[in-house]
C-alpha positions as CSV (number, residue, x, y, z in Angstrom):
1,M,14.8,-18.5,-6.3
2,P,15.3,-16.7,-3.0
3,S,15.3,-18.7,0.2
4,A,12.3,-18.6,2.5
5,N,14.1,-16.3,4.9
6,L,14.8,-13.8,2.2
7,Q,11.2,-13.9,1.0
8,I,10.1,-13.1,4.6
9,V,12.5,-10.2,4.7
10,Y,11.1,-8.9,1.3
11,L,7.5,-9.3,2.7
12,L,8.4,-7.4,5.9
13,I,10.1,-4.6,4.0
14,T,7.0,-4.3,1.7
15,L,4.7,-4.3,4.7
16,F,6.5,-1.7,6.8
17,T,7.2,0.6,3.8
18,T,3.5,0.5,2.9
19,L,2.4,1.1,6.5
20,G,4.9,4.0,6.8
21,A,3.5,5.6,3.7
22,F,-0.1,5.3,5.0
23,I,0.6,6.4,8.5
24,G,3.2,9.2,8.0
25,G,3.1,9.9,4.3
26,S,0.9,13.0,4.5
27,K,3.0,14.5,7.2
28,V,6.2,14.0,5.2
29,A,4.5,15.4,2.0
30,Y,3.3,18.5,4.0
31,T,6.8,19.1,5.5
32,V,8.7,18.6,2.2
33,G,6.0,20.3,0.1
34,G,5.8,23.6,2.0
35,T,7.7,23.8,5.2
36,I,11.3,23.3,4.0
37,I,11.1,25.4,0.8
38,P,8.2,27.3,-0.6
39,V,6.6,25.2,-3.4
40,H,5.6,28.3,-5.4
41,N,9.2,29.3,-5.9
42,M,10.4,27.7,-9.1
43,E,14.0,28.8,-8.6
44,Y,14.3,26.7,-5.4
45,L,12.5,23.8,-6.9
46,S,14.6,23.9,-10.1
47,I,17.8,24.0,-8.1
48,A,16.7,21.0,-6.0
49,L,15.7,19.0,-9.0
50,F,18.8,19.8,-11.0
51,S,21.0,18.8,-8.0
52,S,19.1,15.6,-7.6
53,A,19.4,14.8,-11.3
54,L,23.1,15.5,-11.1
55,A,23.5,13.1,-8.1
56,V,21.5,10.3,-9.8
57,T,23.4,10.7,-13.1
58,F,26.8,10.7,-11.4
59,A,25.9,7.6,-9.3
60,S,24.5,5.8,-12.3
61,L,27.6,6.5,-14.3
62,K,29.7,5.0,-11.5
63,A,27.3,2.0,-11.2
64,L,26.5,3.0,-7.6
65,P,23.1,2.3,-6.1
66,I,21.0,5.4,-5.5
67,S,17.5,6.2,-4.4
68,T,15.9,8.9,-6.5
69,T,13.4,9.6,-3.7
70,Q,16.2,10.1,-1.2
71,S,18.2,12.2,-3.6
72,V,15.2,14.5,-4.2
73,I,14.5,14.9,-0.5
74,G,18.2,15.5,0.2
75,A,18.3,18.1,-2.5
76,I,15.2,19.9,-1.1
77,I,16.7,19.8,2.4
78,G,20.0,21.2,1.0
79,V,18.2,24.1,-0.7
80,G,16.3,24.7,2.5
81,I,19.5,24.8,4.5
82,A,21.2,27.1,2.0
83,R,18.3,29.6,2.1
84,G,18.3,29.5,5.9
85,S,15.0,27.5,6.5
């Protein structure tokens, strides 16, 4: 059973993650969903998803912790940089 201090930390992480999603979630979704790479271009989306899947698979095989959300966002940003966005 986690200590009381650790439970407070978990509660605060949950609270602020939820607040962040409600306050800035739509702005992030708009930026990622249309500003960095065009969402109608399946080539760009396929490259980003393949890169993300590769990173998650590699990290999982090496027993490294990895966030799938952050790997997808990182892959989208990488494709955006590569195409000059």
